C-alpha positions in Angstrom: 40.3 31.6 11.3 38.3 34.6 12.4 39.3 36.9 9.6 38.6 33.9 7.0 35.2 33.3 8.4 34.4 37.0 8.2 35.8 37.1 4.8 33.5 34.2 3.8 30.6 35.5 5.5 30.7 38.9 4.3 30.6 37.4 0.5 28.0 39.3 -1.5 27.2 36.1 -3.6 26.9 34.3 -0.5 24.7 36.8 1.4 22.3 36.9 -1.8 22.1 33.1 -1.9 21.1 32.8 1.4 18.5 35.7 1.4 17.2 33.7 -1.7 17.2 30.3 0.1 15.3 32.0 3.1 12.7 33.1 0.6 12.2 30.0 -1.5 12.3 27.6 1.3 9.2 28.9 2.5 7.2 26.7 0.2 8.4 23.7 1.9 8.9 22.6 5.9 6.8 19.5 5.7 7.3 15.9 4.5 4.6 15.8 2.2 2.8 17.9 -0.7 -1.0 18.7 -0.2 -1.3 16.6 -3.6 0.5 13.6 -1.8 -1.5 14.1 1.5 -5.0 14.0 -0.4 -4.2 11.4 -3.0 -1.7 9.0 -1.7 -2.6 8.8 1.8 -6.6 8.7 1.5 -6.7 5.1 0.5 -9.7 4.5 2.8 -12.9 3.3 0.8 -15.2 4.9 3.5 -15.6 8.4 4.9 -15.0 7.7 8.2 -12.0 5.8 7.7 -10.5 8.3 5.7 -11.4 10.9 8.3 -9.7 8.6 10.9 -6.5 8.4 8.7 -6.7 12.4 8.6 -7.2 12.9 12.2 -4.1 10.4 12.8 -2.0 12.6 10.9 -3.4 15.8 12.7 -2.3 14.2 15.5 1.4 13.3 14.6 1.6 17.3 13.6 -0.1 18.6 16.6 2.4 16.6 18.9 5.3 17.9 16.6 3.8 21.3 16.8 3.7 21.1 20.8 7.3 19.8 21.3 8.5 22.6 18.8 6.5 25.1 20.9 8.3 24.0 24.2 11.5 24.0 22.6 11.0 27.5 21.4 9.7 28.8 24.6 12.8 27.6 26.1 15.2 29.2 23.5 13.4 32.2 24.0 14.0 32.2 27.7 17.6 31.0 27.3 18.1 34.1 24.9 16.8 36.5 27.6 19.3 35.1 30.2 22.2 35.4 27.9 21.2 38.9 27.2 21.0 39.5 30.7 24.5 38.1 31.0 25.8 40.2 28.3 24.7 43.3 30.0 26.5 42.5 33.0 29.7 41.1 31.6 32.6 43.2 31.6 35.3 40.8 29.9 34.9 41.8 26.0 36.0 38.4 25.1 33.4 37.0 27.2 30.8 39.4 26.2 31.7 38.3 22.6 31.2 34.7 23.6 27.7 35.4 24.8 26.9 37.3 21.5 27.8 34.3 19.5 25.5 32.0 21.9 22.7 34.4 21.2 23.3 34.3 17.4 23.2 30.6 17.7 20.1 30.7 19.6 18.3 33.0 17.1 19.5 30.5 14.4 17.9 27.5 16.1 14.8 29.5 16.9 14.5 30.4 13.2 15.0 26.8 12.2 12.3 25.6 14.8 9.8 28.3 13.3 10.3 27.0 9.8 9.3 23.6 11.0 6.5 24.7 13.4 4.8 26.5 10.4 5.2 23.5 8.1 3.6 21.1 10.8 0.5 23.9 11.1 0.2 24.0 7.4 -0.1 20.1 7.5 -2.8 20.4 10.4 -5.0 23.0 8.5 -4.8 21.1 5.1 -5.7 17.9 7.0 -8.6 19.2 8.6 -9.7 21.1 5.3 -10.0 17.8 3.9 -11.9 16.3 6.7 -14.2 19.1 6.3 -15.0 18.6 3.0 -15.5 14.8 3.4 -17.8 15.3 6.3 -19.8 18.1 4.0 -20.0 15.8 1.1 -21.2 12.9 3.3 -23.8 15.4 5.4 -21.7 14.5 8.7 -22.4 17.4 11.0 -20.7 15.0 13.6 -20.0 11.4 14.2 -18.7 9.3 17.2 -17.1 5.9 17.7 -20.5 3.9 17.2 -20.8 5.5 13.7 -17.4 4.7 12.8 -17.9 0.9 13.9 -21.1 0.5 11.8 -19.1 1.6 8.6 -16.4 -1.1 9.3 -18.1 -3.7 7.5 -18.4 -1.6 4.4 -14.7 -0.7 4.5 -13.5 -4.1 5.0 -15.5 -5.8 2.3 -14.5 -3.1 -0.2 -10.8 -3.2 1.0 -10.9 -7.0 0.7 -12.5 -7.2 -2.9 -10.3 -4.2 -4.0 -7.0 -6.1 -3.2 -8.5 -9.1 -4.7 -9.1 -7.4 -7.9 -5.4 -6.2 -8.0 -4.1 -9.7 -7.4 -6.6 -11.4 -10.2 -5.2 -8.5 -12.4 -1.8 -9.7 -11.9 -2.0 -13.4 -11.5 -5.7 -14.5 -12.4 -6.6 -15.9 -8.9 -6.9 -14.3 -5.4 -4.0 -15.4 -3.5 -4.1 -17.0 0.0 -4.1 -13.9 2.2 -7.0 -12.1 0.5 -8.8 -15.4 0.5 -8.5 -15.3 4.3 -9.5 -11.6 4.5 -12.9 -12.3 2.5 -13.6 -15.5 4.6 -13.3 -12.9 7.6 -15.9 -10.7 6.1 -17.9 -13.7 5.6 -17.7 -14.0 1.8 -16.7 -17.2 -0.2 -13.7 -16.7 -2.1 -14.9 -18.6 -4.9 -18.1 -16.2 -5.3 -15.9 -13.1 -5.1 -13.3 -14.5 -7.7 -16.2 -15.1 -10.1 -17.7 -11.6 -9.5 -14.1 -10.1 -10.4 -13.6 -12.2 -13.2 -16.9 -10.7 -14.3 -15.9 -7.1 -13.8 -12.6 -7.7 -15.5 -14.1 -9.4 -18.4 -16.6 -6.2 -19.0 -13.5 -3.9 -18.3 -11.5 -6.0 -20.9 -14.1 -5.6 -23.6 -14.2 -2.0 -23.0 -10.7 -1.4 -23.7 -10.4 -3.7 -26.9 -13.3 -1.7 -28.1 -11.5 1.8 -27.0 -14.9 2.8 -25.0 -13.2 2.6 -21.7 -13.5 5.2 -19.0 -9.8 6.4 -18.0 -11.0 7.2 -14.4 -11.3 4.7 -11.5 -15.3 5.2 -11.4 -16.0 1.5 -12.6 -14.0 0.0 -10.0 -15.7 2.0 -7.1 -19.2 1.1 -8.6 -18.1 -2.4 -8.6 -17.0 -2.4 -5.1 -20.2 -0.6 -4.0 -22.1 -3.5 -5.9 -20.0 -6.0 -3.9 -20.8 -4.5 -0.6 -24.5 -4.2 -1.4 -24.3 -7.9 -2.2 -22.2 -9.0 0.4 -23.0 -6.8 3.7 -24.4 -8.6 6.5 -22.4 -11.9 6.0 -19.7 -11.0 8.5 -22.6 -11.2 11.4 -23.7 -14.7 9.8 -19.9 -15.8 10.0 -19.6 -14.6 13.5 -22.9 -16.5 14.5 -21.6 -19.8 13.2 -18.6 -19.0 15.6 -20.7 -18.6 18.5 -20.8 -14.6 18.6 -24.3 -13.3 18.8 -23.4 -9.7 19.2 -20.0 -8.4 17.9 -20.9 -5.0 18.8 -21.0 -3.1 22.2 -22.2 0.1 21.9 -22.1 0.6 25.8 -18.2 0.8 26.1 -18.1 3.2 22.9 -17.7 6.9 22.7 -20.9 9.0 21.9 -20.7 12.4 20.9 -22.2 14.6 23.4 -24.8 17.3 22.7 -22.2 19.9 23.9 -19.7 18.7 21.5 -22.3 18.5 18.6 -22.9 22.4 19.0 -19.3 23.4 19.1 -18.8 21.3 15.7 -22.1 23.2 14.4 -20.7 26.5 15.5 -17.8 26.2 13.3 -19.0 26.1 9.6 -17.7 23.4 7.2 -15.6 24.5 4.3 -17.3 26.4 1.9 -20.1 27.7 4.3 -20.5 31.4 5.4 
């Protein structure tokens, strides 16, 4: 068995394959590409919603990094203990077992570092996106109050966007999205009419082949919907007996120290 393993392991072709594999795999080590992270995962229709998604992904990647860090530290210490034991061991066979165990630990360390680097790349890319969103929306900092103030816009645009998709498919807003619109204080019948008007104009442009292949017209429509419907959720709450659905006293407020810290780290593209 030992000679067979040695024979296979010393194969020139296999050695070259493993060497090439170790080089090529460095382009990966994470579950998603940066394109997927930026295009498929950023579905929020407001800046702070997207930043929240990005921070959640950073949190998951950061926790993975910390777990890997602790495992790697333990493996490194175990390796030192094995090496110390190897120096003291007099029995040749037992020393060979220890050498194999050290090789195994080295392999685990290499594998752990591979995924650790992948998680670090994910953290850096997600924060790179956060910097760009903050810069393009003139945010130097934000807190929970800013996030809550933006929520009505997010939900109006999301409810209308989902309804547009359903009307494209079936011609009518479905029950679930009607309920969502009502929770935003919007009459589903008014929303249906607005969507039909948008789709009619879009259809005419498609028919005349003077259409825009981007999603710009959709986002412009959603912005118009927000401007038309903003404030309706407060009126709905008032009907339900809630005068203030917003309680700043219990929300996190960014401190002056935190603002200085954020400002001391230039946003992407600044010197």
